[in-house]
TORBA-892718 format. One record per residue (C-alpha): residue number from 1; residue in three letters; y, z, x. Coordinates in Angstrom, 2 decimals, m for minus. Last residue first. Layout:
NUM|ALA|Y|Z|X $
...
END
This chain:
273|UNK|3.87|m12.65|m24.03 $
272|UNK|5.93|m12.75|m20.77 $
271|UNK|2.96|m12.73|m18.55 $
270|UNK|1.16|m15.32|m20.58 $
269|UNK|4.34|m17.70|m20.47 $
268|UNK|4.86|m16.99|m16.76 $
267|UNK|0.84|m18.17|m16.06 $
266|UNK|1.50|m21.31|m18.59 $
265|UNK|4.53|m22.36|m16.96 $
264|UNK|2.88|m22.22|m13.48 $
263|UNK|m0.08|m24.16|m14.78 $
262|UNK|2.01|m26.96|m16.04 $
261|UNK|4.02|m27.13|m12.79 $
260|UNK|0.97|m26.96|m10.50 $
259|UNK|1.28|m30.43|m8.79 $
258|UNK|5.15|m30.30|m8.57 $
257|UNK|5.06|m29.10|m4.83 $
256|UNK|2.69|m31.86|m3.90 $
255|UNK|5.19|m34.62|m5.01 $
254|UNK|8.05|m32.76|m3.09 $
253|UNK|5.97|m32.80|0.04 $
252|UNK|5.26|m36.57|m0.48 $
251|UNK|8.93|m37.28|m0.81 $
250|UNK|9.54|m35.14|2.25 $
249|UNK|7.46|m37.10|4.56 $
248|UNK|8.51|m34.91|7.75 $
247|UNK|9.51|m36.85|10.91 $
246|UNK|13.22|m36.58|11.12 $
245|UNK|12.84|m32.86|10.12 $
244|UNK|11.03|m31.97|13.45 $
243|UNK|8.64|m29.03|12.18 $
242|UNK|9.03|m25.32|11.25 $
241|UNK|6.67|m23.61|9.25 $
240|UNK|4.63|m24.50|11.23 $
239|UNK|1.58|m25.63|12.42 $
238|UNK|m0.30|m22.33|11.27 $
237|UNK|0.98|m21.87|7.77 $
236|UNK|2.63|m25.48|7.38 $
235|UNK|m0.80|m27.38|7.74 $
234|UNK|m0.06|m30.67|9.55 $
233|UNK|m1.58|m34.19|8.70 $
232|UNK|m0.38|m37.06|10.86 $
231|UNK|2.05|m39.85|10.31 $
230|UNK|4.97|m38.37|12.10 $
229|UNK|4.64|m35.13|9.88 $
228|UNK|2.57|m35.28|6.60 $
227|UNK|2.13|m31.71|4.90 $
226|UNK|m0.65|m29.44|4.11 $
225|UNK|m0.07|m26.19|2.60 $
224|UNK|m3.06|m26.32|0.48 $
223|UNK|m5.43|m26.79|3.46 $
222|UNK|m7.68|m23.90|2.33 $
221|UNK|m8.55|m23.00|6.25 $
220|UNK|m4.99|m23.17|8.12 $
219|UNK|m4.55|m19.18|7.95 $
218|UNK|m1.90|m18.65|5.22 $
217|UNK|m4.76|m18.03|2.47 $
216|UNK|m2.90|m19.77|m0.46 $
215|UNK|0.22|m21.81|0.19 $
214|UNK|2.16|m24.25|m1.89 $
213|UNK|5.10|m25.29|0.42 $
212|UNK|7.89|m23.44|2.25 $
211|UNK|8.95|m25.70|5.11 $
210|UNK|11.70|m24.68|7.63 $
209|UNK|13.37|m27.91|9.07 $
208|UNK|14.52|m28.25|12.47 $
207|UNK|16.94|m31.07|13.43 $
206|UNK|17.84|m32.80|16.70 $
205|UNK|21.13|m35.05|16.23 $
204|UNK|20.72|m38.55|16.35 $
203|UNK|24.02|m39.35|14.36 $
202|UNK|21.96|m41.41|11.82 $
201|UNK|19.24|m38.79|12.07 $
200|UNK|21.72|m36.01|11.20 $
199|UNK|22.27|m37.69|7.76 $
198|UNK|18.80|m38.75|6.78 $
197|UNK|18.01|m35.05|7.77 $
196|UNK|20.47|m33.40|5.92 $
195|UNK|19.33|m35.33|2.90 $
194|UNK|15.72|m34.26|3.19 $
193|UNK|16.59|m30.50|3.89 $
192|UNK|18.65|m30.54|0.41 $
191|UNK|15.75|m32.20|m1.15 $
190|UNK|13.15|m29.88|0.13 $
189|UNK|15.28|m26.66|m1.18 $
188|UNK|16.31|m24.35|1.57 $
187|UNK|16.25|m24.06|5.26 $
186|UNK|17.86|m26.55|8.00 $
185|UNK|18.21|m25.94|11.78 $
184|UNK|20.60|m28.25|13.47 $
183|UNK|20.83|m28.63|16.84 $
182|UNK|23.17|m29.95|19.86 $
181|UNK|26.28|m30.47|17.56 $
180|UNK|29.24|m32.02|19.45 $
179|UNK|32.29|m31.37|17.25 $
178|UNK|34.54|m34.26|16.90 $
177|UNK|36.15|m33.11|13.67 $
176|UNK|34.32|m35.97|12.01 $
175|UNK|31.05|m34.40|13.07 $
174|UNK|31.94|m31.14|11.56 $
173|UNK|33.17|m32.50|8.38 $
172|UNK|29.87|m34.57|8.01 $
171|UNK|28.05|m31.27|8.29 $
170|UNK|30.12|m29.90|5.63 $
169|UNK|29.79|m32.88|3.33 $
168|UNK|25.71|m32.52|4.05 $
167|UNK|25.98|m28.97|2.77 $
166|UNK|26.98|m30.37|m0.64 $
165|UNK|30.40|m30.45|m2.66 $
164|UNK|32.95|m28.16|m3.80 $
163|UNK|34.14|m26.15|m0.72 $
162|UNK|33.93|m22.20|m0.91 $
161|UNK|32.91|m21.03|m4.51 $
160|UNK|32.70|m22.13|m7.99 $
159|UNK|33.15|m25.75|m6.88 $
158|UNK|30.16|m26.83|m9.07 $
157|UNK|27.79|m27.95|m6.15 $
156|UNK|28.93|m25.19|m3.90 $
155|UNK|29.73|m25.02|m0.26 $
154|UNK|30.32|m22.38|2.14 $
153|UNK|31.19|m22.60|6.08 $
152|UNK|30.69|m19.93|8.31 $
151|UNK|31.94|m19.83|11.86 $
150|UNK|30.94|m17.72|14.94 $
149|UNK|27.86|m16.66|13.22 $
148|UNK|25.41|m13.65|12.99 $
147|UNK|28.03|m11.33|11.64 $
146|UNK|29.10|m13.98|9.53 $
145|UNK|25.75|m14.50|8.09 $
144|UNK|25.21|m10.88|7.20 $
143|UNK|28.61|m11.10|5.30 $
142|UNK|27.48|m14.09|3.31 $
141|UNK|23.98|m12.72|2.21 $
140|UNK|23.99|m15.18|m0.78 $
139|UNK|25.43|m18.10|m2.15 $
138|UNK|23.37|m18.56|m5.27 $
137|UNK|25.61|m16.64|m7.54 $
136|UNK|28.64|m18.88|m6.35 $
135|UNK|27.18|m22.03|m8.06 $
134|UNK|24.69|m24.97|m6.87 $
133|UNK|24.22|m22.93|m3.59 $
132|UNK|25.26|m23.61|0.37 $
131|UNK|26.10|m21.81|3.34 $
130|UNK|26.69|m23.62|6.24 $
129|UNK|26.35|m21.61|9.26 $
128|UNK|28.18|m22.43|12.75 $
127|UNK|26.42|m20.81|15.73 $
126|UNK|27.58|m20.95|19.47 $
125|UNK|24.52|m20.15|21.41 $
124|UNK|24.22|m17.53|23.86 $
123|UNK|20.55|m16.25|23.30 $
122|UNK|21.91|m13.76|20.92 $
121|UNK|23.58|m16.16|18.64 $
120|UNK|20.37|m18.31|18.28 $
119|UNK|18.18|m14.96|17.35 $
118|UNK|20.85|m13.98|14.96 $
117|UNK|21.03|m17.37|13.37 $
116|UNK|17.30|m17.59|12.95 $
115|UNK|17.12|m14.00|11.33 $
114|UNK|19.56|m15.40|8.71 $
113|UNK|18.00|m18.65|7.88 $
112|UNK|15.12|m16.93|6.10 $
111|UNK|17.60|m15.43|3.90 $
110|UNK|20.06|m18.52|3.48 $
109|UNK|16.92|m20.41|2.17 $
108|UNK|17.66|m18.42|m1.08 $
107|UNK|20.17|m20.70|m2.24 $
106|UNK|20.59|m23.56|0.72 $
105|UNK|20.86|m22.28|4.23 $
104|UNK|22.10|m24.65|7.18 $
103|UNK|22.29|m23.32|10.60 $
102|UNK|24.31|m25.61|13.00 $
101|UNK|23.64|m24.69|16.78 $
100|UNK|26.21|m25.55|19.36 $
99|UNK|24.83|m25.16|23.03 $
98|UNK|21.21|m25.19|23.79 $
97|UNK|20.27|m22.02|24.61 $
96|UNK|16.81|m21.11|23.67 $
95|UNK|14.67|m19.88|20.47 $
94|UNK|11.70|m21.77|19.50 $
93|UNK|11.44|m20.28|15.81 $
92|UNK|8.26|m18.27|15.44 $
91|UNK|4.86|m20.09|14.41 $
90|UNK|3.50|m18.84|11.13 $
89|UNK|2.26|m15.61|10.01 $
88|UNK|3.56|m11.86|10.57 $
87|UNK|1.72|m11.16|8.70 $
86|UNK|m0.03|m10.08|5.59 $
85|UNK|1.36|m7.71|3.11 $
84|UNK|m0.87|m6.32|0.18 $
83|UNK|m0.44|m4.00|m2.74 $
82|UNK|3.42|m3.94|m2.98 $
81|UNK|4.57|m0.22|m3.79 $
80|UNK|6.80|1.82|m5.87 $
79|UNK|9.38|4.04|m4.45 $
78|UNK|12.32|1.73|m5.21 $
77|UNK|11.38|m0.27|m8.52 $
76|UNK|9.10|m3.16|m9.42 $
75|UNK|10.45|m5.41|m12.14 $
74|UNK|11.71|m8.25|m9.71 $
73|UNK|8.37|m8.23|m8.10 $
72|UNK|6.55|m9.24|m11.56 $
71|UNK|9.22|m11.88|m11.88 $
70|UNK|8.39|m13.10|m8.45 $
69|UNK|4.70|m13.24|m9.13 $
68|UNK|5.17|m15.18|m12.78 $
67|UNK|7.47|m17.69|m11.48 $
66|UNK|11.12|m18.61|m10.10 $
65|UNK|12.60|m15.12|m9.73 $
64|UNK|14.25|m15.62|m6.53 $
63|UNK|13.41|m13.34|m3.34 $
62|UNK|15.07|m11.77|m0.64 $
61|UNK|12.53|m9.83|1.66 $
60|UNK|13.55|m7.25|4.07 $
59|UNK|10.93|m5.54|6.22 $
58|UNK|10.74|m2.01|7.52 $
57|UNK|9.37|m0.17|10.22 $
56|UNK|12.41|1.99|11.56 $
55|UNK|12.16|0.97|15.03 $
54|UNK|10.52|m2.40|14.44 $
53|UNK|13.42|m3.13|11.93 $
52|UNK|13.27|m6.34|9.86 $
51|UNK|15.27|m9.32|8.28 $
50|UNK|14.77|m11.98|5.96 $
49|UNK|11.21|m12.42|6.43 $
48|UNK|9.87|m15.77|4.97 $
47|UNK|7.92|m15.18|1.74 $
46|UNK|4.48|m16.73|0.79 $
45|UNK|2.67|m16.26|m2.29 $
44|UNK|m0.75|m14.64|m3.04 $
43|UNK|m1.59|m14.16|m6.83 $
42|UNK|m2.46|m10.96|m8.33 $
41|UNK|m5.41|m9.54|m9.69 $
40|UNK|m5.46|m6.76|m7.45 $
39|UNK|m1.81|m6.02|m7.36 $
38|UNK|1.35|m7.34|m5.96 $
37|UNK|m0.20|m9.79|m3.42 $
36|UNK|1.81|m10.84|m0.33 $
35|UNK|1.90|m13.54|2.28 $
34|UNK|4.49|m13.15|5.32 $
33|UNK|6.55|m15.30|7.23 $
32|UNK|8.02|m16.13|10.59 $
31|UNK|11.20|m18.02|11.60 $
30|UNK|12.72|m15.21|13.63 $
29|UNK|10.14|m12.99|15.02 $
28|UNK|7.61|m10.43|13.57 $
27|UNK|5.76|m7.91|15.72 $
26|UNK|7.02|m4.33|15.29 $
25|UNK|8.04|m5.30|11.69 $
24|UNK|4.47|m6.56|10.92 $
23|UNK|3.10|m3.22|11.97 $
22|UNK|5.88|m0.86|10.57 $
21|UNK|5.64|m2.31|6.69 $
20|UNK|7.70|m0.42|4.58 $
19|UNK|9.43|m2.83|2.25 $
18|UNK|13.09|m3.77|1.68 $
17|UNK|13.66|m5.62|m1.37 $
16|UNK|16.51|m7.93|m1.92 $
15|UNK|17.14|m9.58|m5.48 $
14|UNK|17.91|m13.05|m6.69 $
13|UNK|17.89|m14.16|m10.52 $
12|UNK|21.44|m12.57|m11.56 $
11|UNK|22.69|m12.21|m8.02 $
10|UNK|22.15|m9.54|m5.54 $
9|UNK|19.77|m7.56|m7.42 $
8|UNK|18.74|m4.50|m5.60 $
7|UNK|15.56|m2.72|m4.00 $
6|UNK|15.24|m0.20|m1.22 $
5|UNK|12.21|1.56|0.29 $
4|UNK|9.34|m0.15|m1.31 $
3|UNK|6.12|1.48|m0.18 $
2|UNK|3.29|m0.75|1.14 $
1|UNK|m0.01|0.05|m0.10 $
END
C-alpha cells in the first residue's frame, strides 16, 4: 500500500497527488514513469512522475480525469492509499549540456515536462519552457516551470491566458527572433507533438518526444504500447518513453490510441451507474 500524503485539484479536471513511495523516489530520473493499480480489480495505467523527493520518499503525480481509473483516483483522499506502484520504468531522459533547450508541455504533459526542465537547467542549459492548453484551466504548474526555466511562454487555444494560439506559434516566434535552438523536448497530446515535430524538422532542430501509449505490463512482454519509429517496431515501456520525434509514426500511434474508445466509455458508464 502506498499512502496518499497530499491531494488537491489544480483545475476542474486535473489533480495533484503526492504518494509515499520511497524505493521508487530513491531511483527515479527525469523522463521515467510508474504503473499503478488503485485496487485488486483495478486496471493498470501508466503515469509519468511529475516530481519526487528521495530524501522524503514521495512521488508527485499530476492526473487528468479522462477515464474510469483516473476518475476513481480523483475520489481518493489524503490518508488513503493506492494498492500498487511499479517503477521507475522506462529509459530516463538523456541529460547533457547542449546549449538552448526548449521544453514544450501541452496540458497535463506539462507535469512530466517539469523534471526534464529541472534536469536540463541543472546541467547548465538555457531552458525556455512553452506551456500550452486549450484554455487557462489546462495550463498547470506555471510557478514550478518558471523556477526550472530561464523563460516561460504560455499559449492557449482560446486566448483565455497567455498568447492566443498553439505551442508551435511560440516555437516559430523564437525562431523568428533569431534564437539558435539546440534541442526541443515535447510532451503532451500526440497531435501537438506531431505538429511540433513537423515544424522543427523544417528547421533541422533535434526533437525528442515523450509518448504515453496504451500500456499493460510495462515490461515489453505484452506489446500493447508498440509504436513505429524509423520504420521499426519499438515498445514505449522499455525502448522509450522518449524517441526522436522526427522518426515517430504519429498517425499510426493516434489510430492505436483510439482502439478501445467504446470499451473505455462502457467502463466509465458502469463505474458511474
